[in-house]
ZAMARGU-4260 file (C-alpha; in steps of 0.2 Angstrom, whole numbers, plus 5000, padded with zeros to 4 digits):
<rodrens>
0) 5613/5464/5484 | 5609/5446/5491 | 5592/5444/5498 | 5591/5425/5498 | 5593/5424/5517
5) 5579/5436/5520 | 5568/5426/5508 | 5572/5410/5517 | 5565/5418/5533 | 5550/5424/5524
10) 5547/5406/5517 | 5549/5399/5535 | 5536/5412/5541 | 5524/5408/5527 | 5526/5389/5532
15) 5522/5393/5550 | 5506/5402/5545 | 5501/5388/5534 | 5503/5376/5548 | 5494/5388/5560
20) 5479/5386/5549 | 5478/5367/5553 | 5465/5370/5567 | 5453/5379/5554 | 5439/5368/5547
25) 5433/5381/5534 | 5436/5375/5516 | 5440/5393/5510 | 5445/5409/5518 | 5432/5422/5522
30) 5429/5435/5509 | 5440/5450/5512 | 5435/5464/5523 | 5429/5480/5515 | 5434/5492/5528
35) 5452/5496/5535 | 5456/5492/5553 | 5464/5505/5565 | 5483/5506/5562 | 5497/5512/5573
40) 5510/5524/5566 | 5524/5523/5579 | 5537/5515/5567 | 5555/5519/5561 | 5563/5517/5544
45) 5581/5517/5537 | 5586/5532/5527 | 5577/5532/5511 | 5582/5539/5494 | 5577/5556/5490
50) 5567/5554/5474 | 5552/5562/5466 | 5550/5546/5470 | 5539/5354/5522 | 5528/5341/5525
55) 5540/5328/5531 | 5528/5314/5530 | 5515/5308/5518 | 5503/5305/5532 | 5496/5314/5547
60) 5494/5305/5563 | 5483/5308/5579 | 5491/5308/5596 | 5486/5290/5598 | 5494/5285/5581
65) 5479/5283/5571 | 5484/5288/5553 | 5475/5299/5541 | 5477/5299/5522 | 5490/5310/5514
70) 5485/5328/5517 | 5482/5338/5501 | 5489/5354/5509 | 5499/5359/5524 | 5484/5367/5532
75) 5477/5350/5538 | 5476/5342/5555 | 5472/5323/5559 | 5458/5320/5571 | 5452/5303/5575
80) 5459/5297/5558 | 5450/5310/5548 | 5458/5325/5539 | 5452/5342/5544 | 5458/5354/5531
85) 5458/5373/5526 | 5465/5371/5509 | 5465/5386/5498 | 5452/5385/5483 | 5449/5397/5468
90) 5440/5412/5473 | 5434/5429/5466 | 5426/5444/5473 | 5428/5463/5477 | 5437/5473/5489
95) 5429/5490/5493 | 5441/5505/5493 | 5434/5519/5502 | 5435/5537/5496 | 5451/5546/5502
100) 5456/5564/5505 | 5474/5566/5500 | 5487/5578/5493 | 5492/5576/5475 | 5508/5584/5469
105) 5523/5591/5479 | 5527/5606/5489 | 5517/5622/5485 | 5510/5614/5470 | 5501/5600/5479
110) 5482/5600/5478 | 5470/5594/5490 | 5460/5579/5482 | 5446/5568/5486 | 5444/5551/5477
115) 5428/5542/5476 | 5424/5524/5482 | 5426/5509/5472 | 5425/5490/5472 | 5441/5482/5465
120) 5438/5465/5457 | 5451/5451/5461 | 5452/5433/5456 | 5463/5420/5465 | 5469/5402/5460
125) 5480/5392/5472 | 5496/5383/5468 | 5493/5365/5463 | 5505/5359/5477 | 5499/5367/5494
130) 5511/5356/5505 | 5525/5369/5504 | 5524/5388/5504 | 5523/5395/5486 | 5524/5413/5481
135) 5509/5424/5477 | 5510/5430/5459 | 5500/5446/5457 | 5495/5450/5439 | 5489/5466/5431
140) 5489/5474/5414 | 5491/5492/5409 | 5484/5505/5398 | 5481/5513/5410 | 5463/5508/5413
145) 5465/5492/5403 | 5458/5477/5412 | 5468/5462/5418 | 5457/5450/5407 | 5471/5448/5394
150) 5483/5440/5407 | 5469/5431/5416 | 5463/5423/5400 | 5478/5421/5390 | 5488/5407/5397
155) 5493/5411/5415 | 5479/5402/5425 | 5471/5385/5425 | 5460/5388/5410 | 5463/5399/5394
160) 5453/5406/5380 | 5468/5406/5369 | 5461/5401/5352 | 5477/5390/5349 | 5471/5380/5364
165) 5452/5381/5362 | 5451/5378/5343 | 5436/5384/5333 | 5422/5375/5343 | 5425/5380/5361
170) 5428/5396/5370 | 5439/5390/5385 | 5451/5376/5387 | 5463/5368/5400 | 5479/5378/5400
175) 5495/5367/5400 | 5505/5383/5404 | 5497/5387/5420 | 5508/5397/5433 | 5499/5387/5447
180) 5513/5374/5444 | 5523/5384/5455 | 5513/5399/5463 | 5497/5405/5470 | 5489/5417/5457
185) 5480/5434/5460 | 5473/5445/5446 | 5467/5462/5450 | 5457/5474/5439 | 5460/5493/5439
190) 5447/5505/5445 | 5431/5505/5435 | 5439/5493/5422 | 5437/5474/5419 | 5425/5469/5432
195) 5429/5483/5445 | 5416/5497/5447 | 5414/5513/5455 | 5402/5519/5469 | 5392/5535/5470
200) 5378/5541/5480 | 5368/5546/5465 | 5376/5538/5449 | 5360/5542/5440 | 5365/5560/5440
205) 5376/5562/5424 | 5384/5578/5432 | 5389/5568/5447 | 5397/5555/5436 | 5406/5568/5426
210) 5412/5577/5442 | 5418/5560/5449 | 5427/5555/5432 | 5442/5567/5437 | 5460/5566/5440
215) 5457/5564/5459 | 5451/5547/5456 | 5461/5543/5440 | 5479/5546/5441 | 5495/5535/5442
220) 5497/5537/5460 | 5479/5535/5465 | 5479/5520/5454 | 5494/5512/5462 | 5487/5516/5479
225) 5471/5506/5474 | 5481/5491/5470 | 5492/5492/5486 | 5476/5493/5497 | 5468/5479/5487
230) 5483/5468/5489 | 5486/5471/5507 | 5467/5468/5511 | 5467/5452/5501 | 5483/5446/5511
235) 5475/5451/5528 | 5459/5441/5524 | 5469/5426/5519 | 5480/5422/5534 | 5489/5407/5526
240) 5495/5419/5513 | 5499/5434/5523 | 5517/5432/5524 | 5520/5424/5507 | 5533/5431/5495
245) 5524/5442/5483 | 5529/5443/5465 | 5522/5458/5454 | 5519/5453/5436 | 5515/5468/5426
250) 5512/5471/5408 | 5514/5487/5398 | 5509/5503/5408 | 5508/5490/5422 | 5527/5492/5423
255) 5524/5510/5429 | 5511/5505/5441 | 5522/5492/5448 | 5536/5504/5452 | 5524/5516/5461
260) 5517/5501/5471 | 5534/5495/5476 | 5540/5513/5481 | 5524/5514/5492 | 5528/5497/5500
265) 5546/5500/5503 | 5545/5518/5509 | 5528/5521/5516 | 5533/5536/5526 | 5537/5545/5510
270) 5518/5544/5506 | 5514/5554/5522 | 5528/5567/5524 | 5526/5575/5507 | 5542/5568/5499
275) 5532/5559/5485 | 5519/5565/5473 | 5505/5558/5484 | 5503/5561/5502 | 5490/5549/5509
280) 5491/5546/5528 | 5479/5532/5529 | 5488/5523/5515 | 5505/5525/5524 | 5497/5518/5540
285) 5490/5503/5532 | 5506/5499/5524 | 5516/5501/5540 | 5503/5490/5549 | 5506/5476/5537
290) 5524/5477/5538 | 5525/5477/5557 | 5512/5462/5559 | 5522/5452/5546 | 5540/5458/5547
295) 5541/5467/5564 | 5550/5480/5554 | 5547/5494/5541 | 5565/5494/5535 | 5566/5492/5516
300) 5577/5477/5517 | 5565/5468/5527 | 5550/5473/5517 | 5559/5467/5501 | 5560/5449/5508
305) 5541/5449/5504 | 5539/5462/5491 | 5556/5460/5482 | 5552/5452/5465 | 5545/5459/5449
310) 5542/5452/5432 | 5539/5465/5419 | 5531/5460/5402 | 5535/5473/5389 | 5535/5487/5402
315) 5534/5506/5401 | 5546/5512/5414 | 5554/5528/5410 | 5540/5538/5402 | 5545/5548/5386
320) 5563/5544/5389 | 5560/5526/5383 | 5552/5532/5367 | 5566/5544/5363 | 5580/5531/5366
325) 5569/5519/5355 | 5568/5532/5341 | 5587/5534/5342 | 5589/5515/5339 | 5576/5515/5325
330) 5587/5528/5316 | 5602/5517/5316 | 5607/5507/5300 | 5600/5489/5300 | 5588/5494/5313
335) 5572/5483/5316 | 5562/5496/5306 | 5575/5495/5291 | 5574/5476/5292 | 5555/5477/5292
340) 5555/5488/5277 | 5567/5476/5268 | 5556/5461/5271 | 5541/5470/5263 | 5552/5477/5249
345) 5547/5495/5253 | 5557/5511/5257 | 5558/5518/5275 | 5562/5536/5276 | 5571/5540/5292
350) 5570/5556/5301 | 5588/5560/5296 | 5583/5558/5278 | 5567/5569/5280 | 5576/5583/5289
355) 5568/5596/5300 | 5559/5592/5316 | 5554/5574/5317 | 5549/5562/5331 | 5560/5546/5327
360) 5549/5535/5337 | 5532/5542/5330 | 5540/5541/5313 | 5544/5522/5315 | 5528/5517/5322
365) 5518/5527/5309 | 5528/5519/5295 | 5523/5501/5302 | 5505/5507/5302 | 5506/5513/5285
370) 5510/5496/5279 | 5494/5489/5287 | 5504/5481/5302 | 5503/5484/5320 | 5517/5492/5330
375) 5513/5480/5344 | 5516/5465/5333 | 5524/5470/5316 | 5519/5453/5309 | 5501/5456/5312
380) 5488/5467/5304 | 5485/5485/5311 | 5470/5479/5320 | 5480/5468/5332 | 5476/5477/5348
385) 5458/5479/5344 | 5457/5460/5339 | 5465/5456/5356 | 5453/5467/5366 | 5438/5460/5356
390) 5443/5442/5361 | 5445/5447/5379 | 5428/5456/5378 | 5419/5442/5369 | 5425/5429/5382
395) 5423/5438/5398 | 5405/5444/5393 | 5400/5426/5393 | 5396/5419/5410 | 5399/5401/5407
400) 5416/5405/5400 | 5420/5417/5414 | 5415/5404/5427 | 5426/5391/5419 | 5441/5403/5418
405) 5439/5408/5436 | 5435/5391/5443 | 5421/5400/5453 | 5402/5400/5450 | 5393/5416/5448
410) 5384/5414/5464 | 5400/5414/5474 | 5406/5431/5468 | 5398/5443/5480 | 5395/5460/5473
415) 5394/5456/5455 | 5375/5454/5451 | 5363/5469/5448 | 5355/5467/5465 | 5372/5468/5474
420) 5381/5482/5466 | 5370/5497/5468 | 5376/5511/5468 | 5388/5505/5455 | 5394/5515/5439
425) 5407/5514/5426 | 5407/5530/5415 | 5399/5546/5411 | 5393/5544/5393 | 5384/5527/5391
430) 5382/5528/5373 | 5401/5526/5370 | 5400/5508/5377 | 5390/5494/5369 | 5376/5487/5381
435) 5379/5471/5390 | 5366/5462/5381 | 5374/5466/5364 | 5391/5458/5370 | 5385/5443/5380
440) 5374/5435/5392 | 5378/5443/5409 | 5360/5451/5410 | 5352/5434/5408 | 5362/5428/5424
445) 5365/5443/5434 | 5351/5454/5430 | 5351/5470/5419 | 5362/5485/5424 | 5358/5503/5423
450) 5364/5512/5407 | 5379/5520/5416 | 5386/5503/5422 | 5392/5487/5413 | 5398/5470/5419
455) 5414/5469/5410 | 5425/5482/5401 | 5441/5478/5392 | 5446/5496/5395 | 5439/5512/5401
460) 5443/5526/5388 | 5436/5540/5399 | 5447/5535/5414 | 5462/5534/5402 | 5459/5552/5397
465) 5461/5558/5415 | 5478/5549/5417 | 5484/5560/5402 | 5474/5575/5406 | 5480/5593/5407
470) 5479/5592/5425 | 5489/5577/5426 | 5503/5584/5415 | 5503/5600/5426 | 5507/5589/5441
475) 5520/5579/5431 | 5509/5564/5433 | 5506/5559/5415 | 5512/5542/5411 | 5525/5550/5399
480) 5534/5559/5414 | 5552/5554/5416 | 5552/5553/5435 | 5545/5535/5434 | 5562/5529/5429
485) 5569/5536/5445 | 5557/5525/5455 | 5562/5510/5445 | 5580/5513/5448 | 5577/5516/5467
490) 5567/5500/5468 | 5580/5490/5458 | 5591/5491/5473 | 5580/5480/5483 | 5569/5471/5470
495) 5575/5457/5459 | 5569/5460/5441 | 5565/5451/5425 | 5560/5460/5410 | 5554/5452/5394
500) 5561/5456/5376 | 5548/5453/5363 | 5555/5452/5346 | 5540/5459/5336 | 5535/5473/5348
505) 5540/5491/5343 | 5528/5500/5355 | 5538/5494/5370 | 5555/5491/5362 | 5565/5483/5376
510) 5582/5485/5368 | 5580/5504/5371 | 5578/5503/5390 | 5596/5501/5395 | 5600/5518/5386
515) 5585/5525/5394 | 5591/5520/5411 | 5608/5526/5408 | 5601/5544/5404 | 5598/5546/5423
520) 5616/5550/5425 | 5614/5557/5443 | 5609/5539/5448 | 5617/5528/5435 | 5635/5527/5430
525) 5632/5514/5416 | 5621/5500/5410 | 5631/5485/5403 | 5621/5474/5391 | 5627/5455/5390
530) 5618/5448/5375 | 5624/5430/5378 | 5619/5429/5397 | 5603/5439/5393 | 5606/5451/5407
535) 5609/5470/5410 | 5620/5476/5424 | 5615/5493/5431 | 5630/5501/5439 | 5625/5515/5451
540) 5635/5531/5454 | 5645/5532/5470 | 5636/5539/5485 | 5618/5537/5479 | 5604/5525/5484
545) 5614/5518/5499 | 5629/5513/5488 | 5621/5498/5479 | 5635/5496/5467 | 5627/5486/5453
550) 5611/5476/5451 | 5608/5463/5437 | 5592/5462/5427 | 5587/5446/5418 | 5581/5449/5401
555) 5575/5433/5391 | 5570/5435/5373 | 5554/5429/5365 | 5548/5427/5347 | 5532/5436/5353
560) 5521/5452/5351 | 5518/5464/5365 | 5507/5450/5373 | 5521/5437/5377 | 5509/5426/5387
565) 5499/5424/5371 | 5513/5420/5360 | 5526/5411/5370 | 5516/5405/5386 | 5526/5390/5390
570) 5543/5398/5388 | 5538/5413/5399 | 5531/5402/5413 | 5547/5391/5413 | 5559/5406/5412
575) 5550/5414/5427 | 5549/5398/5437 | 5568/5395/5434 | 5572/5413/5439 | 5562/5412/5455
580) 5569/5396/5461 | 5587/5395/5454
</rodrens>
């Protein structure tokens, strides 16, 4: 499916919005609005799948011909020989998500839910070249309930806390691999994780916190809705970016979040009429309002001109199906597990050799752990994941490091200090999380927080538990549920996709994904793997998903762990840039 013409239209629209900002004299856009506007609902859509889911001159001139210096960005005008510009600058802040009444589940099993309010943290860095439109790359990690600090700090933005760059005597350094070389960048933290925090009328009441820490506020669909609302409100608050092409860059569980987000953006009506596992009327209205304002249409093909690219870094996509197909590959002769055992000079006993009930995926990952190695990087010690979390926590709990990383001073981040965040909260059981003063110097700069709050959390274990709770499983919402694969296959019809293959990651074993996709036989006829071209061709069954025929997924390979931006940052940045602009 060719979308190039549509994307050219989107770039032209983005250029028009950039030029339209020339009359502005503000150095930066206002902070995003914290409340939603009134949105119309009279829209139409095409039939949707039934699923459970240039500046031509270096100078500007006045009308009298008096020349100005070369403009730093397109959002400049020349007045009496002086440039008046509204160029984008680094920013960070919060977008408030109001509590929402909605239905979770489908049909007679759907349950009425009410989520709590939250403040979602975002950080923005503009592309270095602002003379031409650039895509907006949106980064988020996974977990669920893991902060996006790993992607923020490990080699995507202008600065990095990668020890390979900082050396032993510094905590942050310039990043030679910054994605600002070709894109605007936006990082978003999930609800009550990273710098994001929740809001309650009486957060001092432990019982109120316990009641609010529930599946109504922490499930895969509510989480994706938070991200869609945050993204759309950020775009609305930044007119020069509103029509930009958006590229979702998701790591790990973030792959599932990206599929739900894209499904919401492509098929907003489905999130109002009960044909998805979430029915949220206000969300559907907000999405349609954006599409009508930017595209003049809610048709999926038009929407995909803006929201039609995704980069998935070691993604979870098909729930438990992905683990089953990985386990099958691990059982094969000369598998990656057999090779690992051979390198160590130890025996690996496969499930076939053990006999009886045996989870092949669990057997393989447990074996790696038994050798003191991490399944996220089988070259590394078993502590690999904790070591990465500890690095992220140490750096983002230091104010000076955080300011340098963001390119934003603390005083510019409205809503982050103790006097601005009441009634903020993070968790129920404060004793489970180290105090801010034990981890860094945020209290010295922003003031001491209440015991139920923290400035930064690498991940929120209590929230994670809700995503995997009995209630979530009963509604088929657990991250292991296979229906997320159907969303991916539906999105792929409209969304160009790049998926990384990291050689040393066994938790997300990318070579298992084609077989996992092929198992959705009602949708997929075959998945053809081309190891030379580093591509998969997904061939669809006739008569399904608007007869897309086939779609190609780019799958570059990296000598990397689960954290590809950590191990191969330059190659990944270059691969994505080439893929976007080829």
